[in-house]
C-alpha positions in Angstrom: 25.6 4.6 -149.0 26.3 8.1 -147.9 22.7 8.5 -146.6 23.2 5.3 -144.5 26.5 6.7 -143.1 24.8 10.0 -142.2 21.9 8.1 -140.6 24.2 5.9 -138.5 26.2 9.0 -137.4 23.0 10.8 -136.5 21.7 7.8 -134.4 25.1 7.6 -132.6 25.0 11.4 -132.0 21.5 11.1 -130.6 22.6 8.3 -128.2 25.6 10.4 -127.2 23.5 13.4 -126.5 20.9 11.4 -124.6 23.6 9.8 -122.5 25.3 13.1 -121.8 21.9 14.6 -120.9 21.2 11.8 -118.5 24.6 12.3 -117.0 24.1 16.0 -116.6 20.6 15.4 -115.2 21.9 13.6 -112.1 22.2 15.6 -108.9 25.8 14.5 -108.1 27.4 15.3 -104.8 30.9 16.6 -105.0 32.3 13.4 -103.5 29.8 11.0 -105.1 31.0 8.4 -107.6 28.4 7.7 -110.3 28.7 4.5 -112.4 26.6 3.9 -115.5 26.1 0.3 -116.4 25.1 -0.8 -119.9 23.0 -3.8 -118.7 23.5 -6.0 -121.7 24.2 -9.8 -121.7 25.3 -12.6 -123.9 22.3 -14.9 -123.0 19.8 -12.0 -122.3 19.9 -8.4 -121.1 19.9 -7.5 -117.4 18.2 -4.1 -117.9 15.1 -3.7 -115.7 11.9 -4.5 -117.7 9.1 -2.0 -117.9 6.9 -4.2 -115.7 7.5 -7.1 -113.3 4.3 -8.7 -114.5 4.8 -11.8 -116.7 2.9 -11.5 -119.9 3.2 -12.8 -123.5 4.7 -9.4 -124.4 7.0 -9.5 -121.3 8.0 -13.1 -120.9 11.0 -12.5 -118.6 10.2 -9.7 -116.1 13.5 -8.8 -114.4 15.0 -6.3 -112.1 17.7 -8.2 -110.2 20.6 -6.2 -111.5 18.9 -3.1 -110.2 18.2 -4.7 -106.9 21.8 -5.8 -106.5 22.9 -2.3 -107.4 20.8 -0.9 -104.6 22.2 -3.5 -102.2 25.7 -2.5 -103.2 24.9 1.2 -102.8 23.7 0.5 -99.2 27.2 -0.9 -98.5 28.9 2.0 -100.3 26.8 5.2 -99.8 29.4 7.3 -101.7 28.7 5.3 -104.9 25.7 5.7 -107.2 24.9 2.9 -109.7 22.7 3.7 -112.6 21.5 0.8 -114.8 20.7 2.1 -118.3 17.2 1.6 -119.4 18.4 -0.2 -122.6 21.6 -1.9 -123.5 23.6 -0.8 -126.5 23.5 -4.5 -127.4 27.2 -4.4 -128.5 26.2 -2.4 -131.6 29.8 -1.8 -132.7 29.2 1.5 -134.6 27.4 3.1 -131.7 29.9 1.7 -129.2 32.8 3.1 -131.1 31.2 6.5 -131.4 30.6 6.7 -127.6 34.1 5.3 -126.8 35.7 7.9 -129.1 33.8 10.7 -127.3 34.6 9.3 -123.8 30.8 8.9 -123.3 30.3 5.2 -123.2 28.8 3.6 -120.0 31.4 3.1 -117.3 30.7 -0.6 -117.4 30.1 -1.7 -121.0 28.9 -5.0 -122.3 30.2 -5.7 -125.7 31.4 -8.5 -127.9 34.5 -6.7 -129.1 35.8 -7.8 -132.5 39.3 -6.5 -131.6 40.1 -6.1 -127.9 43.7 -5.2 -128.7 42.7 -2.3 -130.9 40.3 -1.1 -128.2 43.1 -1.4 -125.6 45.5 0.4 -127.9 43.0 3.3 -128.2 42.8 3.3 -124.4 39.1 2.7 -124.6 39.2 -0.2 -122.1 41.4 -1.0 -119.2 43.6 -4.0 -118.4 41.9 -6.2 -115.7 44.7 -8.7 -115.3 46.2 -7.5 -112.1 42.7 -7.0 -110.5 41.9 -10.7 -111.1 44.8 -11.5 -108.8 43.3 -9.5 -106.0 41.0 -11.0 -103.3 37.2 -10.7 -103.8 35.9 -9.4 -100.5 32.3 -10.4 -101.4 33.2 -14.1 -101.5 32.8 -16.1 -98.2 35.9 -17.2 -96.4 37.2 -20.4 -98.1 35.0 -19.9 -101.2 36.7 -19.8 -104.6 37.6 -16.2 -105.3 38.0 -15.1 -101.7 41.7 -15.0 -101.8 42.1 -14.6 -105.6 39.3 -13.3 -107.7 40.1 -15.3 -110.8 39.5 -18.6 -108.9 35.8 -18.0 -109.2 36.3 -19.2 -112.8 37.3 -22.5 -114.3 40.9 -21.8 -115.3 40.5 -23.1 -118.8 37.3 -21.1 -119.4 39.0 -18.0 -118.1 42.0 -18.5 -120.3 39.6 -18.6 -123.3 38.7 -14.9 -122.6 42.4 -13.8 -122.6 43.3 -11.4 -125.4 46.1 -12.2 -127.9 48.6 -10.2 -125.8 48.0 -12.4 -122.8 46.0 -9.8 -120.8 42.4 -9.9 -119.6 40.3 -6.9 -120.5 36.8 -8.2 -119.7 35.1 -9.7 -116.7 32.5 -12.3 -117.6 29.3 -12.7 -115.6 27.9 -16.0 -116.7 28.3 -19.2 -118.8 26.5 -20.2 -122.0 24.3 -23.3 -121.8 24.5 -25.2 -125.1 23.5 -28.6 -126.5 20.6 -30.3 -128.2 17.0 -29.4 -127.5 14.6 -32.2 -128.2 11.0 -33.1 -128.4 10.3 -35.8 -125.7 7.0 -36.7 -127.4 8.7 -37.5 -130.7 11.4 -39.5 -129.0 8.7 -41.6 -127.2 6.7 -42.1 -130.4 9.8 -43.2 -132.2 10.8 -45.6 -129.5 13.9 -43.8 -128.5 14.6 -44.6 -124.8 18.1 -43.2 -124.4 19.6 -39.8 -125.4 22.5 -40.2 -127.9 25.9 -39.9 -126.2 28.1 -40.5 -129.3 28.1 -39.3 -132.9 27.1 -42.8 -134.1 24.2 -42.9 -131.6 23.0 -39.6 -132.9 22.9 -40.9 -136.4 21.0 -44.0 -135.2 18.5 -41.9 -133.3 18.0 -39.8 -136.4 17.3 -42.9 -138.5 14.9 -44.3 -135.8 12.9 -41.1 -135.7 12.7 -40.7 -139.5 11.6 -44.3 -140.1 9.2 -44.5 -137.2 7.5 -41.1 -137.3 8.3 -39.5 -140.6 9.4 -36.3 -138.8 12.6 -34.4 -139.5 15.0 -35.8 -136.9 17.6 -33.0 -136.5 18.5 -29.5 -137.6 20.8 -26.7 -136.3 20.0 -23.1 -135.5 23.7 -22.5 -136.0 26.7 -24.7 -136.7 27.8 -25.1 -133.1 28.2 -28.8 -133.3 30.8 -28.3 -136.1 33.1 -26.7 -133.5 32.7 -29.8 -131.3 33.6 -32.1 -134.2 36.7 -30.2 -135.1 38.0 -30.2 -131.6 37.2 -33.9 -131.2 39.2 -34.9 -134.3 42.2 -32.6 -134.0 42.8 -32.7 -130.2 45.3 -35.4 -130.5 47.6 -32.9 -132.4 47.2 -30.1 -129.8 50.6 -30.8 -128.2 52.1 -30.3 -131.6 50.2 -27.0 -132.2 50.3 -25.4 -128.8 53.9 -24.3 -128.8 53.9 -20.5 -128.6 51.7 -19.7 -125.6 51.3 -23.3 -124.4 48.0 -22.5 -122.6 45.8 -25.2 -124.0 44.3 -23.0 -126.7 45.5 -23.1 -130.3 45.7 -19.4 -131.5 45.7 -18.1 -135.0 49.4 -17.6 -134.7 49.9 -21.3 -133.7 47.6 -22.5 -136.5 49.6 -20.4 -138.9 52.9 -21.9 -137.6 51.5 -25.4 -138.0 50.5 -24.6 -141.5 54.0 -23.3 -142.4 55.5 -26.4 -140.6 53.2 -28.7 -142.6 51.5 -30.1 -139.4 48.1 -28.6 -140.3 46.6 -28.2 -143.7 43.8 -29.0 -146.1 44.0 -31.2 -149.3 41.6 -33.2 -151.4 44.4 -35.7 -151.7 45.5 -35.9 -148.1 49.0 -37.1 -147.2 49.7 -35.7 -143.7 47.7 -36.8 -140.6 46.2 -33.3 -140.3 45.0 -33.4 -143.9 43.4 -36.8 -143.4 41.7 -35.4 -140.2 40.3 -32.4 -142.1 38.8 -34.7 -144.8 37.3 -36.8 -142.0 35.9 -33.6 -140.5 34.1 -32.8 -143.7 32.7 -36.3 -143.9 31.2 -36.1 -140.4 29.7 -32.7 -141.1 28.0 -34.2 -144.1 26.9 -37.4 -142.4 24.8 -35.6 -139.8 22.7 -33.9 -142.5 21.4 -37.1 -144.0 17.8 -36.5 -142.8 17.7 -32.8 -143.2 14.5 -31.5 -144.8 14.2 -30.6 -148.4 15.2 -27.0 -149.2 16.7 -26.8 -145.8 18.7 -23.6 -146.5 15.5 -21.7 -145.8 14.3 -23.9 -142.9 13.8 -22.0 -139.6 14.9 -24.4 -136.9 13.2 -23.0 -133.8 9.9 -22.2 -135.6 9.7 -25.7 -137.0 10.7 -27.2 -133.7 7.8 -25.4 -131.9 5.4 -26.7 -134.5 6.5 -30.2 -133.7 8.1 -30.8 -137.2 11.6 -31.5 -136.1 12.7 -33.7 -133.1 16.1 -32.1 -132.2 17.8 -28.8 -132.8 21.1 -27.3 -131.7 20.4 -24.5 -129.2 21.8 -22.2 -126.6 20.1 -21.3 -123.3 17.9 -18.5 -124.6 16.4 -20.7 -127.3 16.0 -23.6 -124.8 14.0 -21.5 -122.4 12.0 -19.9 -125.1 10.9 -23.3 -126.3 10.2 -24.6 -122.8 8.0 -21.6 -122.0 6.2 -21.5 -125.4 2.5 -21.9 -124.8 1.6 -22.8 -128.4 3.5 -26.1 -128.5 1.8 -29.4 -127.4 4.8 -31.4 -126.3 7.5 -31.6 -123.5 11.1 -30.6 -124.2 14.4 -31.8 -122.8 18.1 -31.1 -123.4 21.3 -33.0 -123.6 24.9 -32.3 -124.3 26.4 -32.6 -127.8 27.4 -36.3 -128.5 31.1 -36.8 -128.7 33.0 -38.6 -131.5 33.9 -42.1 -130.2 36.6 -44.4 -131.4 33.9 -46.5 -133.1 32.7 -43.4 -135.0 36.1 -42.4 -136.4 39.7 -43.5 -136.4 40.4 -40.1 -134.9 37.7 -40.3 -132.3 37.8 -40.7 -128.5 38.2 -37.1 -127.4 35.8 -34.1 -127.2 34.9 -30.8 -125.6 33.4 -30.0 -122.2 29.8 -30.5 -123.1 26.9 -28.6 -121.6 28.4 -25.1 -121.8 30.3 -23.1 -124.5 32.2 -21.3 -121.8 32.0 -17.8 -120.4 30.0 -14.9 -121.8 28.6 -11.5 -120.9 32.0 -9.8 -120.9 32.0 -6.3 -119.2 34.7 -3.7 -119.9 35.6 -0.8 -117.7 35.8 2.1 -120.2 37.7 5.3 -120.7 34.7 7.1 -119.2 35.6 5.7 -115.9 39.2 6.6 -116.4 38.2 10.2 -117.3 36.2 10.4 -114.0 39.2 9.4 -112.0 40.9 6.5 -110.2 38.2 6.3 -107.5 35.6 5.6 -110.2 37.8 2.9 -111.8 38.2 1.2 -108.4 34.5 1.4 -107.7 33.8 -0.2 -111.1 36.2 -3.0 -110.3 34.6 -3.5 -106.9 31.1 -3.6 -108.3 32.2 -6.3 -110.7 33.6 -8.3 -107.8 30.3 -7.9 -106.1 28.4 -9.2 -109.1 30.6 -12.2 -109.6 30.6 -13.3 -106.0 28.5 -16.6 -105.9 25.7 -15.4 -103.5 25.1 -12.4 -105.8 25.9 -14.0 -109.1 23.5 -16.9 -108.6 20.6 -14.4 -108.2 21.8 -12.2 -111.1 21.8 -15.1 -113.5 19.1 -17.5 -112.2 16.5 -14.8 -111.8 16.8 -14.1 -115.5 17.0 -17.9 -116.2 18.7 -17.8 -119.6 22.3 -18.6 -118.6 24.4 -20.5 -116.1 25.9 -18.9 -112.9 29.7 -18.9 -112.5 29.9 -21.0 -109.4 29.9 -24.8 -109.8 28.0 -25.0 -106.6 25.1 -22.8 -107.8 21.5 -24.0 -107.9 20.6 -24.6 -111.5 17.2 -24.3 -113.2 15.7 -27.8 -113.9 15.9 -27.4 -117.7 19.7 -26.8 -117.6 20.5 -29.5 -115.1 21.4 -32.3 -117.6 23.9 -29.9 -119.2 25.5 -29.1 -115.9 25.6 -32.8 -115.0 27.5 -33.7 -118.2 29.8 -30.7 -117.9 30.8 -31.8 -114.3 31.7 -35.3 -115.7 33.6 -33.9 -118.7 35.6 -31.2 -116.9 37.4 -34.0 -115.0 38.1 -36.0 -118.1 41.7 -35.5 -119.5 40.3 -36.3 -123.0 37.9 -33.4 -122.9 38.9 -29.9 -123.9 37.6 -26.4 -123.6 35.0 -25.4 -126.2 37.3 -22.6 -127.4 40.4 -24.7 -127.7 40.5 -25.0 -131.5 38.3 -23.5 -134.3 40.3 -22.9 -137.4 37.5 -21.4 -139.4 36.9 -18.5 -137.0 40.5 -17.5 -136.7 41.4 -15.9 -140.0 38.9 -13.1 -140.5 35.3 -12.8 -141.7 36.0 -13.6 -145.4 37.6 -17.0 -144.4 34.8 -17.6 -141.9 32.1 -16.9 -144.6 34.0 -19.1 -147.1 34.0 -22.0 -144.7 30.3 -21.8 -143.9 29.3 -21.4 -147.6 31.6 -24.2 -148.8 30.4 -26.6 -146.1 26.7 -25.8 -146.9 27.3 -26.2 -150.6 29.0 -29.6 -150.0 26.2 -30.7 -147.6 23.6 -29.7 -150.3 25.4 -31.7 -153.0 26.6 -28.7 -155.0 30.2 -29.8 -154.3 31.6 -33.2 -153.8 34.1 -33.6 -150.9 37.2 -33.1 -153.1 35.8 -29.9 -154.7 34.9 -28.5 -151.3 38.4 -29.3 -149.9 40.0 -27.7 -153.0 38.0 -24.5 -152.2 39.1 -24.5 -148.6 42.8 -25.3 -149.5 43.0 -22.2 -151.7 41.2 -20.0 -149.2 43.4 -21.2 -146.4 46.6 -20.5 -148.2 45.4 -16.9 -148.9 44.1 -16.4 -145.4 47.2 -17.7 -143.6 49.6 -15.8 -145.7 47.7 -12.6 -145.2 47.5 -13.2 -141.4 51.2 -13.8 -141.2 52.0 -10.7 -143.2 49.6 -8.5 -141.3 51.0 -9.6 -137.9 54.7 -9.8 -139.0 55.0 -13.3 -137.7 58.2 -15.2 -138.4 58.4 -18.9 -137.9 61.7 -20.8 -137.7 61.7 -24.1 -139.6 
């Protein structure tokens, strides 16, 4: 253990020294502002590749962020933008070491596990007031021109808000998400319509299994379980959303609902919420009916590319990887996650915005920029405005081809078009909610998160019956909620 700590510290030190050396190696004019950019991304990194030639070893040649930086520098000769050769890839240990030493990139991509702690340490700056400013790089009349935040869908932007109500990151793209499917297997099985509801998904699975003998469906990760939970519990959101009242049910609001008795888990359900939770577990089990044997070691994407499974849950990067794979002998397509209809469940009828899981690639302005002075901070803000303006953002994202641009009017790569089409329909439906509106199992720390995933898997594999699984979750929930309330000092009036 000690050797591991020493090695981690040594690696972080090497990175700090390398970054410091690269900073010192620049011939900086006295009035020049230099901004170092991490280059990382949630769907794929934006660092310039070693070559712009597309090969098997270099499937996504890319230099658009660097090109945009050069265009920005032409507009602002006093600013020098340096895109790091490699992203830190949100490696928390390294990031913290660099932030502690005031040596992190000025613009840092990271998936922060605790924005409030980072803000309290003065490692990142509050972007809330900046989002109210005009974005001069947007065309007149374009969303964002008079108010930067209007580039974003308001619900999706609110999902990036920290627990203190402030915005610390600026997101550069959206996450494509849904089901990736083998068109050849669908045709062989006689499937002529992509499933739109949970019940239709089960029917298509049955049709594929009986007509082809192939595995119908498998997840890379349990993204669909988030959809199912939102779908069932959304009718109680008005009861839960009582503290911030922003359309998102926070850990504090879930804790209050638990104390009030309006949310909970029981193998002998009495309340509406307890009945919904038991229904939630039933649906999570139903969709696994045709899972392959020994599926805990099943590698979804690998088996999909071999033609052994018809549908897998996937995000944009996996979708593009499958579409571009030259070893497969079939065509692929994508569709949004099926919603839970009223025919599927007594609690059905609602759902999430399908097609995208919301915003990603959050960039933070770090204490390195603050150390370099207010002019550097303002230049960092301005460069982020430049990158989020539709004419630039469309190029930034589409040239890489792994995510969705911010603008609803952007051109979309053909593979993702069905996801955007269903999103545009859902976003105007009052019975659809943001992907991040409600996910109880991700709100109470890693131990609770792990307990949920392991318990669900054990139940799906037949190691628990539903009542045993719910008993485990009931105990874990009581412990997790009580600890969360105590840690945060929350007091709820009854």
